[in-house]
C-alpha positions as a printed Julia matrix, in Angstrom:
251×3 Matrix{Float64}:
 148.52   84.67  61.22
 147.51   81.87  62.52
 144.31   80.66  59.67
 146.79   79.11  57.62
 149.13   76.9   60.44
 145.99   75.2   62.18
 143.69   77.92  62.58
 143.16   77.22  66.45
 140.87   79.73  67.18
 138.59   79.0   64.29
 138.57   82.15  62.35
 137.83   83.0   58.49
 138.34   85.42  55.85
 136.15   87.38  54.09
 137.16   89.74  51.16
 135.59   92.07  49.46
 135.18   90.77  46.15
 137.41   87.04  44.54
 139.62   87.05  43.07
 140.86   90.17  42.82
 139.88   91.8   46.24
 140.86   95.31  47.79
 140.22   94.69  51.83
 140.41   92.03  53.51
 138.75   90.73  57.21
 139.6    88.11  59.27
 136.59   86.95  62.0
 135.29   84.3   64.36
 133.04   81.42  62.79
 129.8    81.86  64.09
 129.51   78.66  66.21
 132.53   80.26  68.11
 131.6    83.11  69.93
 128.26   81.95  72.35
 128.41   85.24  74.16
 127.14   88.16  72.33
 128.68   90.92  74.73
 132.05   89.24  74.33
 134.33   91.32  72.48
 137.16   89.16  73.57
 136.52   86.18  71.75
 134.76   88.15  68.76
 138.17   89.47  67.69
 138.38   90.93  64.24
 141.28   92.4   61.71
 141.38   94.57  58.82
 143.67   95.28  55.84
 143.05   97.27  52.7
 144.53   98.41  49.45
 141.42  100.7   48.77
 139.8   102.45  51.63
 136.71  102.57  50.44
 136.39   99.1   49.92
 137.34   98.31  53.52
 134.52  101.04  54.42
 131.94   98.78  52.09
 133.77   95.79  53.68
 132.44   96.97  57.09
 129.17   98.12  56.36
 128.28   94.67  55.24
 125.84   93.17  57.49
 126.77   89.59  55.76
 130.58   90.4   57.13
 130.18   91.83  60.32
 127.52   92.11  62.96
 127.1    95.32  64.45
 124.14   93.83  67.18
 126.97   92.06  69.03
 129.7    93.23  70.77
 133.29   92.77  68.81
 137.01   94.37  68.88
 138.45   95.6   65.43
 142.65   95.47  64.92
 144.2    96.95  61.98
 147.19   99.13  61.45
 145.44  101.87  58.8
 144.67  105.32  59.46
 141.41  104.61  57.47
 140.36  101.83  59.41
 139.93  103.77  62.51
 138.0   106.28  60.64
 135.32  104.61  59.13
 134.76  102.4   62.01
 134.53  105.87  64.14
 131.53  107.01  61.69
 130.08  103.64  61.22
 129.51  103.18  65.24
 128.22  107.13  65.7
 125.26  106.17  62.78
 124.75  102.96  64.68
 124.96  103.93  68.14
 127.56  101.53  68.78
 129.7   102.66  72.13
 133.36  103.0   71.08
 136.5   102.41  72.92
 139.14  102.93  71.15
 142.99  102.07  71.87
 146.19  103.42  70.08
 149.58  101.71  70.71
 152.69  102.14  68.65
 153.65   99.14  66.48
 156.93   97.73  66.78
 158.19   94.53  64.89
 161.59   92.78  65.63
 163.72   93.06  62.18
 165.48   89.65  62.65
 164.03   87.05  65.01
 166.1    84.78  64.24
 168.94   86.72  65.75
 166.99   86.96  68.74
 166.32   83.29  69.26
 170.1    82.52  69.15
 170.7    84.25  72.23
 171.66   82.35  74.91
 168.94   81.03  77.59
 169.87   82.1   81.02
 170.62   79.37  83.8
 169.85   80.28  87.54
 167.08   79.7   90.13
 164.32   80.03  87.72
 163.33   77.84  85.2
 161.34   78.56  81.94
 157.83   76.85  81.58
 154.76   76.8   79.4
 151.6    78.02  80.81
 148.84   75.94  82.28
 144.71   76.75  82.18
 145.4    76.95  85.8
 147.29   80.24  85.5
 144.82   81.74  84.0
 143.14   83.08  87.33
 145.98   84.98  87.8
 146.92   86.32  84.12
 143.37   87.77  84.56
 143.51   89.37  88.24
 147.0    91.36  86.78
 145.42   92.37  83.85
 143.55   95.72  83.8
 141.12   94.55  81.92
 140.61   91.7   83.21
 138.36   90.72  86.7
 135.42   88.92  84.68
 134.01   85.93  83.57
 134.66   86.71  79.9
 138.09   88.52  80.18
 139.11   84.92  81.97
 137.83   82.69  79.71
 139.78   84.83  76.52
 143.17   83.91  79.29
 142.32   80.82  79.06
 141.72   80.77  75.35
 145.27   82.46  74.6
 146.77   79.67  76.78
 145.13   76.85  75.2
 145.56   77.86  71.4
 148.72   79.94  70.77
 152.13   80.06  71.92
 153.16   81.15  75.58
 156.57   81.27  78.08
 156.66   81.85  81.62
 159.35   81.54  83.83
 158.86   79.8   87.33
 160.48   80.19  90.6
 162.25   77.46  92.69
 158.37   76.55  93.73
 157.27   76.0   90.1
 155.08   79.21  90.63
 154.71   81.59  87.75
 156.63   84.93  87.65
 156.33   85.72  84.68
 154.86   85.67  81.18
 154.35   86.03  77.55
 152.04   85.39  75.03
 150.32   85.65  71.66
 147.59   85.83  70.15
 145.04   84.8   67.36
 146.64   87.32  64.58
 150.14   86.23  66.21
 150.72   89.85  67.99
 153.13   89.3   71.14
 150.5    90.66  74.1
 150.17   90.08  77.87
 153.89   91.09  78.87
 154.39   90.7   82.39
 156.34   90.06  85.68
 155.25   90.32  89.1
 156.12   93.39  90.57
 158.97   91.83  93.24
 160.2    90.27  90.46
 160.53   93.55  88.0
 164.02   94.85  87.28
 165.62   91.59  87.44
 166.27   91.1   83.61
 163.26   88.19  83.53
 161.3    89.07  81.18
 163.89   88.64  78.66
 164.47   84.76  79.0
 160.6    84.67  78.68
 160.79   86.87  75.24
 163.52   84.84  74.25
 161.81   81.58  74.61
 158.3    82.65  72.71
 160.61   83.65  70.04
 161.58   80.98  69.29
 158.06   79.04  69.46
 156.82   81.62  66.66
 159.34   81.71  64.9
 159.43   78.01  64.5
 155.79   78.49  63.27
 157.08   81.21  60.69
 155.14   83.95  62.23
 156.87   87.66  62.6
 158.01   88.69  66.1
 155.51   91.96  67.01
 153.35   93.36  68.85
 151.84   96.7   70.11
 152.85   98.97  73.09
 150.87  102.14  74.43
 152.54  105.65  73.78
 153.18  106.28  77.29
 154.15  103.22  78.24
 157.92  104.41  78.61
 159.03  101.08  80.53
 158.06   98.34  78.02
 159.05  100.78  74.63
 162.76  100.68  76.58
 163.04   96.87  77.0
 161.57   96.5   73.66
 164.24   98.68  72.25
 166.7    96.8   74.19
 165.9    93.48  72.57
 166.41   95.18  68.97
 162.88   95.88  68.03
 161.95   98.71  65.83
 159.16  100.83  66.68
 157.19  101.59  63.45
 155.1   104.43  62.43
 151.78  102.95  61.81
 149.68  103.02  64.42
 148.23   99.36  66.01
 144.89   99.84  66.48
 142.45   98.28  69.09
 138.81   99.23  68.84
 136.51   98.07  71.21
 132.25   97.83  70.41
 129.88   97.24  72.19
 125.95   98.28  71.5
 124.71  100.86  73.27
 121.69   98.21  74.7
 124.09   96.33  75.89
 126.0    99.11  78.06
């Protein structure tokens, strides 16, 4: 999503053929990912019109380096099935996550809602906040995840809520493919409506860049599902696949 908007993540596009293409893959430029084990930074996303073309693109060693850890995201069932078979054949460990895709049909309407005033104030995350975000993230707690959090804060739109002392109490980020991610409120601040102004503030920033307002939620996360519905999001029939690949020799 950000490639034609300044390309802050330094991604590039690979297609199966040109000018007529049937499969598209985005990935970081080779010089960006310096750690072969860093699947947070090594984010690929794929879309296809023909499943066979997608499979061939994923098998192409010039398109995907299966000797490095990476993640692959997409919304099409064939992507997961093809990637699973390839991982097994290459003795690569696959850790899949299946999110239900959510899209706001009218982000401009959400942006027009009144941002509330009160003892808390809206702000923007700084790199110094990354350790807190990493600490509260179930997949965090290591150098790579901390570096990933810093990159999200540095490169993409985000919003947060600050208390009277300027401490962060709630936040929401976006990522390299323009998806909402890492929405979180500290436990003592939950159930008090603090996420609503944060989401509205981030929606304004994304809408200003002409980006859709979308994301994914784990099916069992009923609290987030209910919250997003209340904000006008529609849940789509597609699954948002987030697939992490690690060569077995790296485990």
